[in-house]
Each structure stands twice: as C-alpha cells, then as structure tokens.
N, C-alpha and C positions, 0 to 999 in steps of 0.2 A: 649358857648362851654366850657366844663370843661378842665382845664389844664391837660397835661399828666404828670403823676407821675412815675418816674423811680423806679425800685426795690430798689436801694440804698436809695432813699428818704423815701420809706416806712420803711426801716430798721432803718434809723437814725431819723425818725420822723420829717424830714425837712418840711418847708412850701413849698407848690407847687409853681412852677414858675408862673409868670403872663401870662395869656393866650395870645397867639400871634394872631394877626389879619392880614388878607391879605391887601396889599396896593392897593386899588382900584383906577383905572384911573379916573381922573376928567372928561374926555371927555364923559364918560358913561352917565353923567347927560344930555348931549345934546341928546343922543340917547333916553333917557326916555322922554324928551320933545317932540321929533318927534313922538314917539309911542303914547303918549297921544293925540297929535294933530290929528294923523291919525284916532284914534277911535272916537274922537269927531266929526270929519268930516263925518265919516261913519254914526254916529247916526243921523246927520242932512240930510243925502242924500235924503230921501223920501220927506222931507219938501221942499227941494230945487228942486224937480222934477227930480232927477236922478234915473236911474235904478240901481238895486243892484244885484250883482252876488255872490252866495256862491260857493266857490271852495276849493279844497284840493289838496295836492301834490305839483307838480312843480310850479315854480314861473311864473304864467300866468298874474300877475298884469300889466306888461307893455302892453300886448295885450288889456287888459280891460281898462287901463288908456288912451290909444290912442283913444278909443271909448267913452270916458267920462262916463264910467260905474264905480260905486263904487263897492268895493268888500270886502267880509269877507273871510279871509283865515282860514279854519277850525282849522288847527294845531295852528296857531297864536292865535286864540280866546281861544282855550283850554289851551295853555301855559300861556296866560295872566291871565285867570281865576285861574289857579293853583298858579301863582306867587302872586296873590292878595287874595289867600285863599277863592276863590268864586267858586271852581269847585265842591264842595260837592252837591250843590243844583241841578244842571243839571244831575249829576251822579245819585243822589237819584231818580229823576224823571224817569230815564232810568230803574232803578231797579224795580220801581213800575210797569213798563210795561213788566218786565220779561227778561231784558237784563242782561246777566251774567257779573260778575265783571272781568272775565278773558278776556273779549273782549277789544279791543283797547281802552285805556282810552281817547285818543284824540277823537276818534269817539263817544264814549259814552258821552263825555262832549259836543261836538258840536251838536250831534243829540238832546241831552237834551236841548240845547239852542233853537232848533226848537220846541221842545215840550213846552217849556216855552213861546216862541213867540206865539204859537197857543193857549196858555192858557191865553189870555189877558183879558178875561172878569172878572168881580169882583167875580162871582161865581167860575170860574175855579181857580182864584188866591187863593181864600179861600180854595178850595179843595186840591190843590197841594202845598199850602204854597209858592206861587211864590212871590218873592220880586221884585217889578217893578224897584227898584233902582239899582239892580245888572247889571253888564255888560251883562250877558247872556240874560237878559230880554230886554235890550235896543237895541240889534242888530236888524236892520230892516229886515223884511222878504224878501226872495229872489224873484226877477223877473225872474231869470234863475239860473240854476245849471250847473257847468262845472266840470266834474270829470277827473282828470289827475294824478293818483297816480302811482308812480314807484313801480314795483315788490312788490305788496302787495294785496292779495285778499280782504282784508278788505276795501281797497279804493273804489272799485266799489260797494261793498255792502253798504258802508257808504252812498254814494250818492243816492243809490237806496232807502235806508231807509229815507233819507231826502225827496226824491221825494214822498214817501208814507205819510210821516209826514204832508206834505203840500197838501194832498188830490189828488196827481197825477195831479195837475193842473199847476205846474211850469215847463216850458220847460227845458229839460236836454240834455246835450251833453257829450258824453263819449269819452275820448281820451285813446287809448290803448298804454301803455308804455311797449315796448318790453324788454325782458331780454337779455342781451348780454352774450352768453355762453362762448365765447372766448376759445373754446377747439380745435381749428385748429391751425396748425403751423403758418398760416398767420395772426392769431389774436394777436394783440398787443393792449395795452391801446390806445384808440382813433385812431386806424388805422386798416387796413385790410378790405376785402370785406364785412364781416359780419357787422362790425361797420357802414360802409357807407350805407348798406342796411337798417339798423335800423334807421339811421338818416333820410334817404330819406322817409321812412315810416312815421316817426313821423312828419317830415316837412309837408307832404301831409295832415296829420290830423290837424296840426295847421292852414293850409290854409282853410280846411273845417270848422274849428272852427271860423275863421274870417267870413266866409260866414254865419254861424249860427248867429253870433253877428249882422251882417248886416240885417238878417231877423228879428231879435228882435227889433233893433233900427230903421229900415227903412231908414238908411242913408248909403252912401258909406263909406268904411273904410278909415281912415286917415293914410296911410302908411308913409308919411313924419313925422307925429307926432311920430309914433312908432320908427322910426330911431333916432329921437331927444331924446326920452326917453331912448333908449338903449345906446346912447352916454354917458349919465350920469351914467347909470347902469354899463356900461363897465368900465368907469373911476373909479367909486367907488370900483368895484371889484379889479381893478389893485392896487389901493392904499391899500386896505385891505390885499392883498397878500404880498405887499411890507412890510407893517407893521408887518404882521405875521412872515415873514422871519427874520426880525430884532430880533425876540425873540430867535434866536440862541445864542444871547449874554449871558454871565454869569455875574451876575445873570439875569435870564430872566425878562424883564421889564413888561411883561403882561402874563397872564395865560389863559388856556383853558376856565376858568370861565368868564374871561373878553371877550373872543371871543364869548362865548355863549350869553352874554349880547349884542353883536353887530350883531346878526343874522338878526334882523328886517330890517335894511336898504337894505340887499341883499336877502331878502326873501319875504316881503309883503308891505313895505313902497313904496310910489310913487317915481318913478324915476325923479330926478331933481337935481338942484345945491345943495340942502340941504344935500343929502346923500354923495355927493362928499366932501362938506365942513366938514362933520362929520369925514370921514376917513382921511382927511388932518389933522384935529385937533388931532385925535387919533395917527396918525403916528408921528406927531410933538412931542406929549407928550412922546411917546415911545423913540424917539431919544434923548429927553432931559433926560429921565431916564437913558439911556445907558451912556450918557456923565457924569452923576453924580454918576453912579454905584448903582442906586436904583433898587431893585428887586421887583417882584410881591409879594414875601413873605419876611418877615424881615431877615430870614436866609435861604439860599438855600443850602440844603445838598443833596437833591435828586431831580432828574428831571424825571417826569412821563408822561405817555401817557394815555389818557382816551379813551376807546373804548365803544361806546354806546351812546344812546340819553341821554341828560341831564335831571335830574328831576327838573322841573321848580319850585317846592315848596321849593327846598333846595339849590339853587345856592349859596347864601351868606353863609349858614350854612356849606356846603361842602368846600367852598373856605377857610373859617376860620379854618375848621377842618384840612385840609391839611397843612395850614400855621403853625398850632400847631405842626405838625410833621416835620417842616422844609422842607417840600416837595412842589415843584412847579409843578403843572399840566401844563406842557408847551404847549401841543397840544393834538388834538384828532380827531378821524375819523369824527365825526358829524360836526365839525366846519371847519376842514382843508381839507376835501375831498368833500365838497358840497357847494351849493349856489354860482353859477357863479364862480366856481373854475378854469375855463379855459377861461378867458376873451379874450385871444389873438385870439381865433377863431371867435369872433363876428365881422362880416363884416356889417357895418352900411348901405351899399348899398343893402344887402340882409340879414337882421337880423335874419330871421326865421331859417336859416341853422345853424348859430352859437348858437342860442338859443336851437335848438334841440340837438346839440352836448353836450351842458352843461347839459341838462335834462337827456340825456342818460348816462352820466358819474356819475350820482348820485350814491353814494356808496352802495345803495341797488338795483341798476340796473345792476351792472357788477358782473362777476363771482368771487367766493372766491379767486382763484389764483391771479387774477388781484388786488383785494382788498388787499391781503396779500403783494404783491410786493410794492404797493403804501405805505402801512403802514411801511414796512421796510425802504423805502426811507426816510420817515418822521422821523422815529426813529433814523436813522443814522445822518440825517441832524441836528436834535435838540439834539443829544447826550443824548438819553433817557436811564435812569437807570432801569426802571421797567414799567410794563403794569398794568393798572387798567381796568378790564373788567366789565362794569356795564350791566348786563343782564336785559333789560327792560321787566318786567313780561308780559305786554300786547302787546309788539311789537315783534312778532316772526320774522318779515322781517329783522329787524336790528340785532337781537340777534342770528339768526340761524348760522352764520359762526364763532361765537366767540370761540368755542372749537378748530376749525381749526386754527384760528388766534393765540390763546394761544400756541398751539403746534408748529406751523410753525415759528412764530416770536420769541417765547421764545427760541426754539432750535437754530435757525440760528444766532441770536444775543446774545444768552446766557443771556437773561433777565428773571428775576423772574416775576411771574404773580400773581395778586390777583383778584379773581372773586367773585362778590356778586350780589344779585338780588335786584332790586328796580323797578322803573317805571318812566314814563315821567310826569304823572299828578296825579296818585293815590298814595299818599304818604303812605298809609296803608301797602304797600308791603315792606317798608323799615324797617330794624331792625338794629338800631345803633350799638348794641353790635357785630353783625355779621360783619358789615363794619369795625369796629375798629379792631377786631381780625384778619381779613384777611389782612388788610393794615399793621398792625404791624408785622405780620409774613413775609410779603414781604419785608418790610424795614430791618428787621433782616437778611433776605437772602442777601440783597444788602450789608449790613455791613460785613457779613461773606465773601462774594465774594471779597470785597475790602481788607479785612484782609489777605486773601490768596494771593492776587496779591502783597501785600506789602512784 
C-alpha cells in the first residue's frame, strides 16, 4: 500500500511517511489452521465413504454434522477461492456458458466449481483448461443439495442451476426463508406475532429437512448429537460476542477485518471444542491488548462502521489501507449482525427453534427499519465517527437498503458517509482511486465536524 502524502508534504518535497500496517491478531492463525483442516477433510469425504451435501445460505452444518454428512458451503467455497486468488477459473467457465458477470459472484464461482467437477475427464480438462490442483476442482460432487438462502432470489436459482449442472440426478431440498416485514405496531426485533409465525414456519421446514436427510442416509437422525454440537456452537457464539463488545475500548483491539477472518467457526466449520477454544484464545488476546493499550491500527484517529459484504480478495489490503488513514474499522453489519448473533435463544433441549430464530434475524431477512435500528445501536455502542458503505455489485440483497441506511443513520447520528462499489469475489469491480477519494472526503468531513465542535 502506498503511503498517504499530505498537501504540505507535496509542497515541501518531504519524504512520504512509512506505510502503516494493521496489527493482526495472532489467534487468526488458529482460525486458518481449522479452515485448512476442514477443507482437507471434505476432500477426503468420498474416499472415507461419507455422503457430501452442497448447501448455501444459513448455517445448516450442525444438522448435517449430526448425520455424519460432509458439506460444502457455497459462499465459503467462493470466499476461499477469492482469498487464494483461484476464483477466476470457475467464473471463466461460467462466462463460457453464458452467465453474465452481473450475477452473484458467490453463485457464479460455486456453480463454476460444479462445472469443473463435471469436467473431470482429460478431454474436458484440456477443453476447459481445468487445473485439477485447484480447490474448485477438488471439492467432491454432491450426493444431495439443500438450498436455504435468506431473502435472495439468487439463492433458489443458484441451487436449481447446480441441480441442472449435475444432470438433475442429485436429490435437492429447498428451504423457504421468509422475509420479516415488521410493519405492524406489534412487530419488534425478534418479537411479535409475525416473527413467531416465521420462526414456526422455518422450524417446520428444518424438521422436514431432517426427514429428507433420513431418507438419503437410511438412518434415524441423532438428535442428541445435534444438541451436543449446538452446545459448542452456542458457547463459541457467546464468546465471540463477548470479545466483539470488548472492542468498544479505545483504541479498539480488533477490527471488522479481524472479525471477517473469524466468520468460518460460526458459519461452516464443524461444531466442537475447537471452535470454543478459538474464541477463548481470541478473547484472551483482545483482553491482553486492552490491558497494554494496543490497538488494531497503530494510531486510532477515526472509528468507522463497514456496511456491506467483505471483498474476500482484499481483506489484508483494505485492512492496511485504513490503518494508513489512522482509521479503525471497528464493526460492521456483515460480522456483527449475523452468524449466530443471538445465541441466548438457543435451547439445547429443542435446538431447532433457537436455530430458526437466528436464521430469521439474518440482516438480509429483516426489514430495513429494523436493520437501521440495530445499526444505530451498534454505532452508538462503538462510538462510530463515520460509515463506509460497500455496495457489493453482484449482491443486491445486501446492498438494496444502503441508501436508506446512509440517509437514516447519517442524519440521526450526524455521521458522514462514504459509499463505493466493489464485490464479494469479483475484484474487477473495485476501483482503488474511487475508494481513496470517497474515504478521504469522509475523513475530511469528520475533521471539519470536530473542528466546529472545538
């Protein structure tokens, strides 16, 4: 990352300052080890005689884990391919089939993995230039597909295309994720008749999904094992929230980018003591940083909120970029309002109800007014100075309320806003000069506001 040169330095011809880097948490290395172990386990699944499910959307992995089924989570696969700079190949295969670049890059990448999987012969590999060493080519073909995507029309079409890709021979189960309108006076976040109706509807579908799994495996479902798995998932989620709340400290000991790197244990990794240990380690490191006054960025001058999905190609790059601005991205909607964000409602005696409540409160399943209220709560708690709105070009579901968020949150809290376009997986939508100009203008607005207050 290039160092930022002030106008004064340009005039005086001074040497630019040394580029600042984000202070990354050491515990993240443990996360990376668990992620690598998960993928290697998935690659061996067929050799070990296990069934494989391809799934997208909500975190269904505890339900699959309890049935001893290996799983490939579509968004997780696409994100990892992007982080490893391997997303171009499956996306290119999709373009050869006529899929437009404006379609969800998660979907294009994952369906492209299916195309690569189906192109396993030497002739097909030569024709499509498939590299059998890439992660996308190593993911085992599905024995079943479960679609469970919150408020996103792409989700159902995504799995339908996978179904067609594999010759309409793989059993598929669709879970309908209801939208919570929240437009009645009785409707509050996670309460009211409408919310309970949606939870009951989803819980019934999860029960039907279990029966679908029993039909595939030919075995009775192990409900005790599900409760045991959810015990670890619930505890990991609690520790994660506790550690997140500690970042109210000044300087903030961890950033949104660190929490982005910690999504895997609460999104698609197996539930067990390992994910609990990880968040124990992360929380302990954060507490240690607070005691020593160590921040996520070397100098914390601005505290920011990130709204939008992270671009998985650029986590480290963006982390260092904002550190160079003396800005800490303290929290964000993607990390702080999703992924078992309400663990207190999970009852281990009846885990499906609490699971359904968490699935329904995904920030793209609840109405914009409720999303805005939750964002305001977070911005006030973390003492945010400005909003960064990253409009993911190919994810309309997450981006659609951002103009309302910018207007409502900006006006009510008096916060400046910077909005730019990018994407989750397809980095060609990024324009660094646009990002820089928008962010710098916002930081200048914060400085001007502080000067007026003084």
